[in-house]
C-alpha positions as CSV (number, residue, x, y, z in Angstrom):
1,M,88.8,-151.1,-108.3
2,E,89.5,-148.4,-105.8
3,N,87.1,-146.2,-107.6
4,I,84.3,-148.8,-107.3
5,K,84.9,-149.5,-103.8
6,A,84.7,-145.7,-103.1
7,D,81.5,-145.3,-105.2
8,I,80.0,-148.0,-103.1
9,K,80.9,-146.6,-99.8
10,N,80.0,-143.1,-100.7
11,R,76.7,-144.2,-102.7
12,T,77.6,-141.7,-105.5
13,F,77.3,-144.0,-108.6
14,K,78.5,-143.2,-112.1
15,P,75.8,-143.6,-115.0
16,V,77.9,-146.6,-116.6
17,Y,80.6,-149.1,-115.5
18,L,82.5,-151.5,-117.7
19,L,84.2,-154.5,-115.7
20,C,86.6,-156.4,-118.1
21,G,89.9,-158.4,-118.1
22,E,91.0,-161.9,-117.5
23,E,90.5,-162.3,-113.8
24,E,86.9,-163.9,-113.7
25,Y,86.9,-164.0,-109.7
26,L,87.4,-160.2,-109.4
27,K,84.8,-159.3,-112.3
28,N,82.2,-161.4,-110.5
29,S,82.8,-160.2,-107.1
30,Y,82.9,-156.4,-108.1
31,K,79.8,-157.0,-110.3
32,N,77.8,-158.6,-107.4
33,Q,79.1,-155.8,-104.9
34,L,78.2,-153.0,-107.4
35,F,74.8,-154.4,-108.4
36,K,73.8,-155.0,-104.8
37,A,74.9,-151.5,-103.8
38,V,72.9,-149.8,-106.5
39,A,69.8,-152.0,-106.6
40,G,69.5,-153.8,-103.4
41,D,66.7,-156.3,-103.4
42,D,64.7,-154.0,-105.9
43,T,63.4,-156.1,-108.8
44,M,61.2,-153.5,-110.3
45,N,63.7,-151.2,-111.4
46,T,66.4,-153.6,-112.6
47,L,67.1,-155.2,-116.1
48,V,69.5,-158.1,-116.3
49,M,70.6,-159.3,-119.8
50,D,73.3,-162.1,-120.7
51,G,75.1,-162.7,-123.9
52,K,74.1,-161.2,-127.3
53,D,70.4,-161.2,-126.6
54,A,71.0,-157.7,-125.2
55,D,68.3,-155.4,-126.7
56,P,69.2,-151.9,-127.3
57,V,65.5,-150.7,-127.9
58,K,64.5,-152.4,-124.5
59,V,67.5,-150.9,-122.7
60,K,66.9,-147.6,-124.1
61,D,63.2,-147.6,-122.9
62,F,64.3,-148.9,-119.6
63,V,66.7,-146.2,-118.8
64,D,64.6,-143.5,-120.1
65,T,61.8,-144.3,-117.5
66,M,62.2,-142.7,-114.2
67,P,62.8,-145.0,-111.4
68,F,59.8,-146.2,-109.2
69,F,60.2,-145.5,-105.6
70,A,63.9,-145.8,-106.0
71,D,67.0,-143.9,-106.7
72,Y,68.1,-145.7,-109.9
73,R,67.2,-147.7,-112.6
74,T,69.8,-150.5,-112.8
75,V,70.9,-152.6,-116.1
76,L,73.4,-155.4,-115.8
77,L,74.8,-156.7,-119.2
78,T,77.0,-159.7,-119.4
79,D,79.2,-161.1,-122.2
80,T,77.4,-159.0,-125.0
81,G,80.2,-158.8,-127.2
82,L,79.6,-155.3,-128.0
83,F,82.9,-154.0,-127.1
84,S,84.6,-156.1,-130.0
85,S,82.1,-154.9,-132.7
86,T,80.9,-151.7,-134.2
87,S,78.2,-150.4,-131.8
88,E,76.9,-147.0,-132.8
89,E,73.4,-147.3,-131.5
90,W,74.7,-148.6,-128.2
91,A,77.3,-145.8,-127.9
92,K,74.4,-143.4,-128.3
93,I,72.4,-144.9,-125.7
94,I,75.3,-144.7,-123.2
95,A,76.1,-141.1,-124.1
96,A,72.4,-140.1,-123.3
97,L,72.2,-141.9,-119.9
98,N,70.8,-139.6,-117.3
99,D,71.7,-139.4,-113.5
100,T,68.8,-142.0,-112.6
101,S,70.4,-144.7,-114.5
102,V,73.3,-147.0,-113.8
103,V,74.2,-149.4,-116.6
104,I,77.0,-152.2,-115.6
105,F,78.6,-154.1,-118.4
106,V,80.8,-157.2,-117.6
107,E,82.8,-158.3,-120.6
108,S,85.3,-161.0,-121.4
109,K,86.9,-159.0,-124.5
110,V,87.0,-155.6,-125.3
111,D,88.6,-153.4,-128.2
112,K,89.9,-150.1,-126.8
113,R,89.4,-148.5,-130.0
114,N,85.6,-149.3,-130.1
115,K,83.5,-146.5,-130.0
116,L,81.1,-147.9,-127.2
117,Y,84.4,-148.5,-125.1
118,K,85.5,-144.9,-125.5
119,T,81.8,-143.7,-124.6
120,V,81.8,-145.5,-121.4
121,K,85.2,-144.3,-120.5
122,D,84.1,-140.9,-120.9
123,K,80.7,-141.2,-119.4
124,G,81.6,-143.4,-116.5
125,Y,84.4,-145.8,-115.3
126,V,86.3,-148.7,-116.9
127,C,87.9,-151.3,-114.5
128,E,90.1,-153.8,-116.0
129,M,90.5,-156.8,-113.8
130,K,94.1,-157.9,-114.2
131,K,95.6,-161.0,-112.3
132,P,97.0,-159.9,-109.1
133,D,100.7,-159.9,-108.4
134,E,102.3,-162.4,-106.0
135,R,102.4,-160.2,-103.1
136,T,98.6,-159.2,-103.6
137,M,97.6,-163.0,-104.0
138,K,99.6,-163.8,-100.8
139,I,97.8,-161.2,-98.9
140,W,94.5,-162.1,-100.2
141,I,94.9,-165.6,-99.2
142,A,96.2,-164.6,-95.8
143,S,93.1,-162.4,-95.4
144,I,90.6,-165.2,-96.2
145,L,92.1,-167.4,-93.7
146,K,92.4,-164.7,-91.1
147,K,88.8,-164.2,-91.1
148,E,88.3,-167.7,-90.2
149,G,90.7,-167.6,-87.4
150,K,93.8,-169.2,-89.3
151,A,97.3,-168.0,-90.0
152,I,99.5,-169.3,-92.9
153,R,103.3,-169.0,-93.5
154,E,104.7,-167.7,-96.9
155,S,106.0,-171.1,-97.7
156,A,102.4,-172.7,-97.3
157,C,101.2,-169.7,-99.5
158,E,103.6,-170.6,-102.2
159,E,102.9,-174.4,-102.0
160,L,99.1,-173.4,-102.6
161,L,99.9,-171.2,-105.5
162,L,102.2,-173.8,-107.0
163,R,99.5,-176.6,-106.7
164,A,96.4,-174.4,-107.6
165,G,97.9,-171.7,-109.8
166,D,96.8,-168.1,-109.8
167,N,93.2,-168.5,-110.9
168,M,91.3,-166.9,-108.1
169,E,88.2,-168.8,-108.6
170,N,90.2,-172.2,-108.2
171,L,92.2,-170.7,-105.3
172,K,89.0,-169.7,-103.6
173,A,87.6,-173.3,-104.0
174,Q,90.9,-174.7,-102.7
175,L,90.9,-172.4,-99.6
176,D,87.3,-173.5,-98.9
177,K,88.4,-177.0,-98.8
178,I,91.5,-176.1,-96.5
179,I,89.4,-174.1,-94.0
180,S,87.0,-177.2,-93.6
181,Y,90.0,-179.5,-93.3
182,C,91.7,-177.3,-90.8
183,A,88.6,-176.7,-88.7
184,D,90.2,-177.1,-85.4
185,K,93.6,-175.8,-86.5
186,Q,95.1,-172.2,-86.0
187,E,97.8,-172.5,-88.7
188,V,97.6,-173.9,-92.2
189,T,100.9,-175.8,-93.1
190,V,102.5,-177.0,-96.3
191,D,101.3,-180.6,-95.3
192,D,97.8,-179.5,-94.9
193,I,97.8,-178.1,-98.4
194,A,99.3,-181.2,-99.8
195,S,96.7,-183.2,-98.2
196,V,93.8,-181.2,-99.4
197,C,94.5,-179.5,-102.6
198,S,93.9,-181.3,-106.1
199,V,97.1,-182.3,-107.9
200,Q,97.6,-180.1,-110.8
201,P,99.6,-181.4,-113.6
202,Q,101.7,-178.5,-114.1
203,S,102.9,-178.5,-110.4
204,E,103.8,-182.3,-110.8
205,I,105.8,-181.4,-113.8
206,F,107.7,-178.7,-111.9
207,K,108.4,-181.2,-109.2
208,M,109.4,-183.9,-111.8
209,I,111.9,-181.6,-113.5
210,D,113.1,-180.3,-110.2
211,A,114.1,-183.9,-109.2
212,A,115.6,-184.4,-112.7
213,S,117.6,-181.4,-112.1
214,E,119.1,-183.0,-109.1
215,G,119.7,-186.3,-110.9
216,R,117.1,-188.1,-108.8
217,T,115.9,-190.4,-111.6
218,D,113.8,-192.8,-109.3
219,V,111.9,-189.6,-107.8
220,A,111.2,-188.1,-111.3
221,I,109.8,-191.7,-112.5
222,A,107.9,-191.9,-109.4
223,Y,106.1,-188.4,-110.2
224,Y,105.5,-189.7,-113.7
225,Y,103.5,-192.9,-112.5
226,D,101.8,-190.8,-110.0
227,M,100.4,-188.6,-112.9
228,L,99.5,-191.7,-114.8
229,S,97.7,-193.0,-111.7
230,L,95.6,-189.7,-112.0
231,R,94.8,-190.7,-115.6
232,E,97.0,-188.0,-117.2
233,P,97.8,-189.1,-120.8
234,S,101.4,-190.0,-121.3
235,M,101.6,-187.8,-124.5
236,R,100.4,-184.7,-122.5
237,I,103.0,-185.4,-120.0
238,L,105.7,-185.6,-122.5
239,F,104.4,-182.3,-124.1
240,M,104.5,-180.6,-120.8
241,I,108.1,-181.8,-120.1
242,G,109.1,-180.2,-123.4
243,K,107.3,-176.8,-122.5
244,Q,109.0,-177.0,-119.0
245,C,112.5,-177.3,-120.7
246,N,111.6,-174.7,-123.2
247,Q,110.6,-172.3,-120.3
248,L,113.9,-173.1,-118.5
249,L,115.8,-172.3,-121.9
250,C,114.0,-169.0,-122.1
251,V,115.0,-168.4,-118.4
252,R,118.7,-169.1,-119.3
253,E,118.6,-166.8,-122.2
254,L,117.1,-164.0,-120.4
255,M,119.7,-164.4,-117.5
256,A,122.5,-164.4,-120.1
257,G,121.0,-161.1,-121.3
258,G,121.5,-159.6,-117.9
259,M,118.1,-159.7,-116.9
260,N,117.3,-160.3,-113.1
261,S,114.6,-162.3,-111.6
262,S,112.1,-159.5,-111.4
263,G,112.5,-158.6,-115.0
264,I,112.2,-162.3,-116.0
265,A,109.0,-162.6,-114.0
266,T,107.6,-159.6,-115.7
267,R,108.7,-160.6,-119.2
268,M,107.3,-164.2,-118.7
269,G,104.2,-163.3,-116.9
270,L,104.9,-165.5,-113.7
271,M,105.1,-165.0,-110.0
272,P,108.6,-164.2,-108.9
273,F,108.7,-167.2,-106.4
274,I,108.1,-169.5,-109.6
275,V,110.7,-167.7,-111.5
276,N,113.4,-168.3,-108.5
277,K,112.6,-171.9,-108.8
278,L,113.0,-172.0,-112.5
279,I,116.2,-170.2,-112.2
280,R,117.4,-172.8,-109.8
281,Q,116.3,-175.5,-112.2
282,A,117.8,-173.8,-115.2
283,K,121.2,-173.5,-113.6
284,A,121.4,-177.4,-113.5
285,F,121.5,-177.4,-117.3
286,S,123.2,-175.6,-120.2
287,S,121.3,-174.0,-122.8
288,K,122.4,-176.6,-125.3
289,Q,121.3,-179.5,-123.3
290,L,117.8,-177.8,-122.7
291,M,117.4,-177.2,-126.4
292,E,118.3,-180.9,-127.0
293,Y,115.6,-181.9,-124.5
294,V,112.9,-179.8,-126.2
295,Q,113.9,-181.5,-129.6
296,M,114.0,-185.0,-128.0
297,C,110.4,-184.5,-126.6
298,V,109.1,-183.5,-130.2
299,K,111.0,-186.5,-131.7
300,N,109.7,-188.9,-129.1
301,E,106.2,-187.7,-129.7
302,E,106.6,-188.3,-133.5
303,L,107.8,-191.6,-133.0
304,V,104.9,-192.6,-130.7
305,K,102.5,-191.1,-133.2
306,T,104.2,-193.3,-136.0
307,G,103.9,-196.6,-134.0
308,R,107.8,-196.8,-133.6
309,M,107.9,-196.1,-129.9
310,D,105.7,-197.1,-126.9
311,E,104.4,-193.8,-125.3
312,K,105.3,-194.8,-121.7
313,I,109.0,-195.4,-123.0
314,A,108.9,-192.2,-124.8
315,V,108.3,-190.5,-121.4
316,E,110.7,-192.7,-119.3
317,T,113.4,-192.1,-122.0
318,A,113.0,-188.4,-121.9
319,L,113.2,-188.2,-118.1
320,I,116.3,-190.6,-118.0
321,K,118.1,-188.6,-120.4
322,I,117.3,-185.3,-118.4
323,C,118.2,-186.8,-115.1
324,N,121.7,-188.0,-116.6
325,R,122.3,-184.9,-118.5
326,T,122.9,-186.9,-121.8
């Protein structure tokens, strides 16, 4: 990403760029910045194609033509699927690009063994947009709020990440709502985030198991009914409880193997502050208990599906057993 920033700043562009990876927000952001920097408002020297309708003949004719009163001919190709299939013709087109053309690929999936991928890497620049780590996320959140004249403490950042997850597009949408809500405030607090941000099922499950790990049955059941009021199906809630218990079991096993919180975060693909919370929860149960809770959730689901148990009772029974360590 730093290479793209430098190219935009210095206005020295490579013939081809590939923006790929799982983080859609970053891909869209850098796509827009790069395309605007190269093409500006010029429509005569730009070609935009989406999906599998990208025509190699049309692209070749376009890039082989000299720009008209401009520095570059710019091509933007989005989700073509060319990087997960054989693409000899496209590889030849990219290999032959001249200095007056800039081709930008934006792809969801790529195969690094693909010939076109290798050609782009040799001829230009491949930028894989991975999900930022926890520290980078917190800095990004704080920087967006700082531009609006607002500060945020780390605890509030963590509450936002817990509620909204690590999807940057969703986080940006939540931040826009927070900024509007806190129009006259200089600091965004945990309470502000709780008032504004949409409730995410996974964050409620986390709090539910948090209450269960402390034996607070009434609080855990209250979270369950809150989720029902938001029209979350009981069977999905039961599935997520089982999934959370399985996650805690994994944490216990990794801890038993001598792995620290940082290693667990890397292994499980979770933010460190989430792992620290999971470790605290996991310590409240034995591995045997967690295994039994996972099996219980599976069994209760089967009982519901075969008509031998009411779905609400299936979830309540599971929560009571977890809270009472039985």
